[in-house]
C-alpha positions as CSV (number, residue, x, y, z in Angstrom):
1,M,-21.0,85.9,-22.7
2,K,-22.6,84.3,-19.3
3,K,-25.3,83.1,-21.0
4,F,-23.3,81.5,-23.3
5,L,-20.8,79.5,-20.8
6,I,-24.3,78.6,-18.9
7,F,-26.1,77.4,-22.5
8,F,-22.6,75.2,-22.7
9,L,-21.9,74.1,-19.9
10,T,-25.6,72.3,-20.0
11,L,-25.0,70.5,-23.2
12,A,-21.4,69.4,-22.3
13,L,-22.0,68.0,-18.4
14,P,-23.8,64.8,-20.1
15,F,-20.6,64.2,-22.0
16,L,-18.7,64.7,-19.5
17,L,-20.1,62.6,-16.7
18,F,-20.5,60.2,-19.4
19,F,-16.7,60.5,-20.2
20,C,-15.5,60.2,-16.6
21,D,-17.9,57.0,-15.9
22,K,-16.5,55.4,-18.7
23,N,-12.5,56.0,-17.5
24,S,-13.1,55.3,-13.8
25,N,-12.4,52.3,-12.0
26,S,-15.7,52.4,-9.8
27,V,-17.3,49.2,-10.8
28,G,-16.9,46.6,-8.2
29,P,-19.0,43.2,-7.7
30,D,-22.1,44.9,-6.5
31,D,-22.3,46.1,-10.3
32,I,-22.0,42.5,-11.6
33,D,-25.1,40.2,-11.5
34,Y,-23.1,36.7,-10.3
35,G,-26.2,35.0,-10.9
36,S,-26.8,35.4,-14.5
37,I,-23.6,35.4,-16.1
38,Q,-23.1,32.6,-18.8
39,T,-19.5,33.1,-19.8
40,I,-16.7,34.0,-17.3
41,E,-14.0,36.4,-17.8
42,F,-11.5,36.3,-15.3
43,T,-10.7,40.5,-15.2
44,K,-14.4,41.1,-15.7
45,H,-15.7,39.2,-13.3
46,V,-13.7,37.3,-11.2
47,Q,-11.2,40.1,-10.1
48,P,-13.6,42.3,-8.5
49,L,-14.7,39.3,-6.6
50,L,-11.7,38.8,-5.4
51,N,-10.6,42.3,-4.4
52,E,-13.7,42.7,-2.5
53,Y,-12.7,39.2,-1.0
54,A,-9.4,39.9,0.0
55,K,-10.5,42.6,2.1
56,I,-13.2,40.8,3.8
57,L,-10.5,37.9,5.0
58,Q,-8.2,41.1,5.7
59,D,-10.9,42.6,8.0
60,A,-11.6,39.5,9.6
61,A,-8.0,38.9,10.2
62,V,-8.0,35.5,8.5
63,F,-5.8,36.3,5.1
64,P,-4.1,33.4,4.1
65,P,0.2,34.7,4.6
66,G,1.9,35.1,1.5
67,L,-1.2,34.9,-0.3
68,Q,-1.9,37.6,-3.3
69,M,-4.9,37.8,-4.8
70,D,-4.4,41.3,-7.0
71,S,-4.1,39.2,-10.0
72,W,-4.4,35.4,-11.5
73,E,-1.0,34.7,-11.7
74,N,-0.2,35.8,-8.2
75,L,-3.5,34.0,-7.3
76,I,-2.3,31.0,-8.5
77,K,1.0,31.0,-6.6
78,G,-1.2,30.2,-3.6
79,W,0.0,30.9,0.0
80,E,2.9,29.6,2.5
81,R,1.2,26.4,3.0
82,G,-0.1,26.0,-0.4
83,E,-2.5,26.1,-3.0
84,A,-5.9,28.9,-3.0
85,I,-7.3,27.2,-5.4
86,I,-7.1,23.8,-7.2
87,P,-8.7,23.5,-10.4
88,F,-12.0,22.0,-11.1
89,D,-11.7,20.9,-7.4
90,S,-13.6,24.0,-5.6
91,D,-14.9,21.5,-2.6
92,N,-11.2,21.5,-1.0
93,S,-9.7,24.7,-2.5
94,L,-8.8,27.0,0.7
95,L,-10.6,30.5,-1.0
96,I,-14.3,28.6,-0.4
97,E,-13.3,26.6,2.6
98,L,-12.7,29.9,4.2
99,T,-16.1,31.4,3.7
100,R,-18.1,28.5,4.0
101,K,-16.2,26.7,6.5
102,L,-14.9,29.6,9.1
103,S,-17.3,31.7,11.2
104,Y,-16.9,35.4,10.9
105,A,-18.8,38.5,10.8
106,N,-18.6,39.4,7.0
107,K,-18.4,36.8,4.1
108,L,-19.0,36.3,0.5
109,D,-22.6,36.0,-0.2
110,S,-23.6,32.7,-1.2
111,V,-24.6,33.7,-4.9
112,K,-20.7,35.2,-5.1
113,T,-19.3,32.1,-3.2
114,N,-21.2,29.7,-5.5
115,F,-19.9,31.9,-8.7
116,L,-16.1,32.1,-7.7
117,A,-16.6,28.0,-7.1
118,R,-18.1,27.5,-10.2
119,W,-15.0,29.6,-11.8
120,I,-12.6,27.0,-10.0
121,D,-14.6,24.1,-11.0
122,E,-14.3,25.4,-14.6
123,G,-11.0,25.2,-14.3
124,A,-10.1,28.9,-12.8
125,K,-9.4,30.1,-16.1
126,N,-7.4,33.2,-16.8
127,D,-8.3,35.7,-19.9
128,A,-6.8,33.5,-22.3
129,G,-8.8,31.0,-21.2
130,Q,-5.2,29.1,-19.7
131,I,-6.0,26.8,-16.4
132,P,-3.6,26.8,-13.9
133,Y,-0.1,25.2,-14.3
134,A,-1.4,23.2,-17.6
135,D,2.4,22.7,-18.2
136,A,4.0,21.6,-15.2
137,K,6.8,19.7,-15.9
138,N,7.4,17.5,-12.5
139,L,4.2,16.7,-11.0
140,L,3.9,14.9,-7.6
141,Y,1.5,12.0,-7.1
142,V,0.6,12.1,-3.6
143,C,-2.1,9.4,-2.1
144,S,-4.7,11.2,0.4
145,Q,-5.5,7.3,1.6
146,G,-8.3,8.9,4.1
147,E,-10.3,10.7,1.3
148,S,-9.3,8.2,-1.6
149,I,-8.3,11.8,-3.1
150,I,-5.0,11.9,-5.2
151,N,-3.1,15.0,-4.6
152,I,-1.3,16.2,-8.2
153,I,1.6,18.5,-6.8
154,D,3.5,20.7,-9.3
155,A,6.9,20.2,-7.6
156,D,8.5,23.3,-8.7
157,A,5.7,25.7,-7.7
158,L,4.8,23.5,-4.4
159,V,1.3,23.9,-4.8
160,V,-1.7,20.9,-5.2
161,T,-2.4,21.4,-9.3
162,R,-5.5,18.5,-9.5
163,N,-7.0,16.5,-7.2
164,V,-8.1,13.3,-8.1
165,D,-11.0,12.2,-6.2
166,L,-11.4,8.4,-6.9
167,T,-15.6,8.8,-5.8
168,D,-15.4,10.6,-9.1
169,F,-15.5,7.4,-11.0
170,G,-17.7,5.3,-9.0
171,F,-14.9,3.9,-5.9
172,P,-16.4,4.4,-2.0
173,R,-14.6,7.1,-0.2
174,S,-13.0,4.2,1.6
175,S,-10.8,2.9,-1.4
176,K,-7.9,4.0,0.6
177,A,-5.3,5.1,-2.4
178,H,-2.5,4.0,-1.4
179,H,0.6,4.2,-3.2
180,I,1.5,5.2,-6.7
181,A,3.8,4.0,-10.5
182,F,4.1,4.9,-14.0
183,S,4.4,3.8,-16.9
184,P,8.1,4.0,-18.7
185,D,6.1,6.0,-21.4
186,K,4.6,8.6,-18.9
187,Q,1.6,8.3,-20.6
188,F,-0.1,6.7,-17.9
189,W,-0.4,6.3,-13.7
190,F,-1.7,3.6,-11.3
191,V,-2.9,3.8,-7.9
192,S,-3.0,0.8,-5.1
193,C,-6.2,0.8,-3.6
194,I,-5.9,-1.4,-0.6
195,D,-9.7,-1.4,1.0
196,N,-11.1,-4.5,0.9
197,Q,-14.5,-4.2,-0.6
198,V,-12.3,-2.7,-3.4
199,N,-9.1,-4.9,-4.2
200,K,-8.1,-3.2,-7.4
201,V,-5.3,-1.5,-9.0
202,L,-6.4,1.8,-11.1
203,K,-5.2,2.9,-14.2
204,F,-5.3,6.6,-15.8
205,T,-4.1,9.0,-18.3
206,V,-1.3,11.3,-17.4
207,A,-3.1,14.0,-19.8
208,D,-6.6,14.2,-18.0
209,N,-7.0,11.9,-15.1
210,Q,-9.3,9.5,-17.1
211,L,-9.7,6.3,-15.6
212,V,-8.5,3.5,-18.4
213,G,-8.1,0.4,-17.0
214,Q,-8.1,-1.8,-13.3
215,F,-6.8,-5.1,-12.1
216,D,-8.6,-6.7,-9.4
217,G,-8.6,-9.8,-6.7
218,F,-6.8,-9.0,-4.1
219,I,-5.6,-6.9,-2.0
220,P,-2.6,-4.4,-3.7
221,A,0.2,-2.8,-1.4
222,L,3.1,-1.4,-2.8
223,M,3.9,-1.3,-7.1
224,D,7.0,-0.6,-9.0
225,H,7.4,-0.5,-13.0
226,H,9.9,-2.1,-15.4
227,P,11.6,1.0,-16.2
228,T,11.0,-0.8,-20.2
229,E,8.4,-3.2,-20.4
230,N,5.1,-3.2,-19.6
231,T,5.2,-5.3,-16.6
232,L,3.8,-3.8,-13.3
233,Y,4.6,-5.2,-10.0
234,V,2.2,-5.5,-7.1
235,S,3.1,-6.4,-3.7
236,K,-0.3,-7.5,-1.5
237,F,-1.7,-6.9,1.4
238,T,-2.6,-10.3,3.2
239,V,-1.7,-9.8,7.1
240,N,-5.4,-11.5,8.0
241,N,-4.9,-14.0,4.7
242,P,-1.2,-14.4,4.3
243,T,-0.5,-15.8,1.0
244,S,3.3,-16.0,-0.5
245,S,3.2,-14.0,-3.8
246,I,3.2,-11.0,-5.8
247,T,1.6,-10.0,-8.7
248,A,2.9,-9.0,-12.4
249,I,0.5,-7.3,-14.6
250,N,0.5,-6.3,-18.1
251,S,0.2,-2.8,-17.6
252,E,-0.8,-2.3,-21.3
253,T,-4.2,-4.4,-20.9
254,M,-4.3,-4.8,-17.4
255,T,-4.2,-8.2,-17.3
256,G,-1.5,-10.9,-15.7
257,F,1.3,-11.3,-17.3
258,D,0.8,-15.2,-18.5
259,G,-2.4,-14.5,-19.4
260,G,-3.8,-15.4,-15.8
261,D,-3.6,-13.9,-12.8
262,G,-0.1,-12.9,-12.9
263,T,0.9,-14.7,-9.9
264,I,4.1,-15.2,-8.6
265,L,4.9,-17.7,-6.1
266,F,7.4,-17.6,-3.5
267,P,8.4,-21.0,-0.9
268,P,5.0,-21.2,1.2
269,N,6.4,-20.1,4.3
270,L,7.3,-16.8,3.0
271,A,4.0,-14.6,3.2
272,V,3.2,-11.8,4.1
273,L,5.1,-10.3,0.9
274,H,5.0,-6.3,1.2
275,A,8.3,-4.4,0.1
276,M,7.9,-4.3,-3.9
277,R,11.1,-2.5,-6.1
278,V,12.5,-3.1,-9.6
279,A,16.3,-2.7,-10.1
280,H,17.1,0.6,-12.5
281,N,18.3,-2.0,-15.2
282,G,15.5,-3.9,-14.8
283,D,17.1,-7.6,-14.6
284,F,15.5,-8.6,-10.7
285,V,12.6,-7.6,-8.8
286,Y,13.0,-7.2,-4.8
287,T,10.5,-7.9,-2.1
288,A,10.6,-9.5,1.2
289,S,9.0,-11.3,3.5
290,F,7.2,-8.9,6.4
291,A,6.3,-11.8,8.8
292,E,9.2,-14.1,8.1
293,D,12.0,-11.7,7.7
294,V,13.5,-12.7,4.4
295,F,14.6,-10.1,1.8
296,L,13.6,-12.0,-1.6
297,V,14.6,-12.0,-5.0
298,V,12.7,-12.6,-8.3
299,E,14.2,-12.8,-12.0
300,N,12.2,-10.3,-14.5
301,A,12.9,-12.6,-17.8
302,T,11.0,-15.5,-16.1
303,K,8.8,-14.1,-13.6
304,S,10.2,-16.4,-11.0
305,F,11.8,-16.9,-7.6
306,V,15.6,-17.1,-7.5
307,D,17.4,-16.2,-4.4
308,Q,16.7,-14.7,-0.9
309,V,18.7,-13.2,2.3
310,I,18.1,-14.1,5.6
311,L,17.4,-10.8,7.8
312,G,17.2,-12.1,11.1
313,N,14.1,-12.4,13.5
314,D,11.9,-9.6,14.2
315,R,13.1,-7.4,11.6
316,T,10.0,-7.0,10.3
317,P,11.1,-5.5,6.2
318,V,8.8,-2.7,4.7
319,Q,10.2,-1.3,2.0
320,I,13.5,-1.5,-0.1
321,G,15.8,0.8,-1.6
322,V,18.3,-0.1,-4.6
323,T,21.4,2.2,-5.1
324,P,21.3,3.8,-8.2
325,D,23.8,1.1,-9.8
326,D,21.9,-1.4,-8.7
327,Q,25.0,-2.7,-6.6
328,K,23.0,-2.8,-3.6
329,A,19.4,-2.5,-1.7
330,Y,18.6,-0.9,1.9
331,V,15.8,-2.6,3.3
332,S,13.7,-0.1,6.3
333,C,12.9,-2.7,9.1
334,I,10.3,-1.4,11.6
335,G,11.0,-3.8,13.5
336,T,14.1,-3.4,15.1
337,G,14.3,0.5,13.7
338,E,17.0,-0.6,10.9
339,I,18.2,-0.1,7.6
340,V,20.0,-3.5,6.6
341,V,22.3,-2.5,3.3
342,I,22.6,-6.1,1.5
343,D,25.6,-6.3,-1.0
344,M,24.2,-7.7,-4.6
345,T,27.2,-6.6,-6.6
346,D,28.0,-11.0,-6.8
347,T,24.5,-12.4,-7.7
348,A,25.4,-15.6,-6.8
349,N,26.3,-14.3,-3.0
350,R,23.5,-11.6,-2.0
351,H,24.5,-11.4,1.8
352,I,23.9,-8.5,4.4
353,E,26.8,-6.1,4.6
354,T,25.7,-3.9,7.6
355,A,23.1,-2.8,9.8
356,I,22.1,0.6,10.3
357,S,20.3,1.7,13.9
358,V,18.3,4.5,13.3
359,G,15.4,3.8,15.8
360,G,11.7,4.1,15.3
361,Q,10.2,2.9,12.5
362,P,11.8,3.4,9.3
363,W,9.3,3.9,6.1
364,H,9.5,4.2,2.5
365,N,13.1,5.6,1.5
366,V,14.8,6.8,-2.0
367,F,18.3,7.8,-2.8
368,S,19.5,10.8,-4.4
369,P,20.1,11.2,-7.8
370,D,23.9,10.4,-7.6
371,G,23.7,7.9,-5.2
372,T,25.5,9.7,-2.1
373,K,22.7,9.8,0.1
374,F,20.1,7.5,1.1
375,Y,16.6,9.1,2.6
376,V,14.1,7.4,4.7
377,G,10.9,8.6,6.9
378,N,10.4,7.6,10.0
379,L,7.0,6.7,11.3
380,G,7.9,6.4,15.2
381,L,9.9,9.1,15.3
382,N,8.2,12.3,13.0
383,K,11.3,12.6,11.8
384,F,13.5,11.6,8.4
385,H,17.3,10.4,7.9
386,V,19.9,11.2,5.8
387,I,22.5,8.5,5.4
388,N,26.1,8.8,3.6
389,T,25.9,5.9,1.6
390,A,30.3,6.5,1.8
391,D,30.7,5.5,5.2
392,F,27.1,4.2,6.4
393,S,27.0,8.1,9.2
394,V,23.6,8.9,10.0
395,Q,22.2,12.3,10.1
396,S,18.4,13.0,11.7
397,F,16.6,15.8,11.3
398,G,12.5,17.0,12.4
399,A,11.2,18.2,15.6
400,G,10.1,14.9,16.8
401,D,6.7,15.8,17.9
402,G,5.2,16.3,14.7
403,S,4.4,19.9,14.6
404,D,6.6,20.9,11.8
405,G,4.6,18.9,9.1
406,L,6.7,15.3,9.9
407,S,3.8,13.5,11.9
408,Q,4.2,10.2,11.0
409,P,6.2,9.9,7.6
410,H,5.2,7.7,4.9
411,G,6.0,8.1,1.1
412,I,8.7,10.1,-0.1
413,D,10.6,10.8,-3.4
414,I,13.4,13.6,-4.2
415,S,13.2,15.8,-7.2
416,P,15.5,15.2,-10.2
417,D,18.0,17.1,-9.5
418,G,18.1,16.2,-5.9
419,Q,17.5,19.4,-4.6
420,R,14.1,19.4,-2.6
421,L,13.0,16.1,-1.1
422,F,9.3,15.5,-0.4
423,I,7.7,13.5,2.6
424,S,4.4,12.7,3.5
425,G,2.9,12.8,6.6
426,R,0.0,10.5,7.7
427,N,-0.7,12.9,10.7
428,T,-3.5,10.5,11.8
429,S,-2.3,11.9,15.2
430,G,-3.1,14.8,14.8
431,N,-0.1,16.3,16.2
432,Y,0.4,19.1,13.0
433,H,-2.2,20.9,13.5
434,P,-3.5,23.1,10.4
435,A,-3.3,26.7,10.1
436,Y,-7.1,27.2,9.8
437,D,-9.8,24.7,11.8
438,F,-12.3,24.1,9.5
439,G,-14.2,21.3,12.2
440,D,-13.0,18.5,9.8
441,N,-9.4,18.8,8.8
442,A,-7.6,18.3,12.5
443,T,-6.0,15.1,11.5
444,I,-5.2,16.6,7.5
445,G,-2.3,15.0,5.7
446,T,1.1,16.5,4.8
447,V,4.0,17.3,2.1
448,V,6.8,18.6,3.6
449,V,8.9,19.8,1.1
450,I,12.9,19.4,2.2
451,N,15.9,21.9,0.7
452,T,18.3,19.1,0.6
453,A,21.5,21.4,0.7
454,D,21.0,22.3,4.6
455,N,18.0,19.2,4.9
456,S,15.8,22.3,6.4
457,I,11.7,22.5,6.1
458,E,11.4,25.1,2.5
459,K,7.2,24.6,3.2
460,V,4.6,22.4,4.7
461,I,1.8,21.7,2.1
462,E,-1.5,20.9,3.0
463,I,-3.6,18.1,1.5
464,E,-6.3,16.0,2.2
465,N,-6.6,12.8,5.1
466,F,-3.8,10.3,5.8
467,G,-0.7,11.7,3.1
468,S,0.0,7.8,2.3
469,G,2.7,7.0,-0.9
470,M,4.3,9.0,-3.4
471,R,5.9,9.4,-6.6
472,L,7.2,12.0,-8.8
473,L,6.6,11.9,-12.5
474,S,9.3,14.5,-14.2
475,K,7.9,14.9,-17.9
């Protein structure tokens, strides 16, 4: 009997070992040749690598707070200050920066790091071939002016889902992407480039961020698109060579509205027209003389200057907000730290109703969807203000030193339901300190997410250098 058992075990042992090996979870990244993989499979190739990487980061005490790396679904949710990976952009993805730019004892070796970067650059797909947030409905486009990168943020998930780098299209790093606008059909987005060597408004597709047109000939500043017509209105950065004009572009053909250069002239004394806003009904376009402190009105139908309101000396208007009913304009005046409210109920008698003092340098602004609140970031005070449009009372929020992410607020927009406010931070002062010191990110830009229920900071999303103009596209 004993001989029989020995004989049986001798025959069965190889099969038992094979069975145990096939059903174990012992396969790890060291068992995978990451330098020879042709087609990447997330579960088979990437997840074992992430498991190893998570332990390395934990052992080095640099694991991003809030991040989970145990599945694709959790990984793409990101961490407490934004995303961990940006599909198609490994260079600016946190997981790559952590292993390439931080100094700690154990890191992913170069082969594994390069493989992880390759997976990201191929779209960071899951086993089903899905790209993270490809079906996002609310997209916040934010200019990182210092890098000429446009960060596209899922305004619901609160992570950067794509980066559009203008250098990939042959433009210099110094292009200074500054402001954003969208076509009425939501198929195209536009960005102004304010570098005096570029002087362009660029047109991209929303579907796949491909460059499909451009308009040049002047240094563009702020933009706003007509709500129904193919007309994009653009103001100009002309402080060093001031002109008294704005430009109307046919956004379908990217040519001047009149077949020429699209120039709309104002009286020659009204120079440096920076602010730009189109009425919600599309009837009028509003700009202002930065140098001469005058609010200006253009009739859309004729593309001609039709009215003005004198704002007063040294108010220096930088941007305009218009109430949802088009009855009033709120003008951010950085010279005197005021919001000047213009009553436009009677188009034959537009006039100043009041001036609201907020101090500092009130910058870009936006109304709540219902028009009851007016929000404005303050570049000089590192705060934002909420004005009640019923009684013009003011509330101010923010630490004031920029450490909370509100470091030199610039761009602003609000979610379609009014529940979240988004404010970009230039942070050229370096008052906001990034979570990780990579040696090249001391002045990293921010997008601060505000919960409008109590005006508290919900999240700070770290982007690239110099957060400037932004717009939210709701599909």
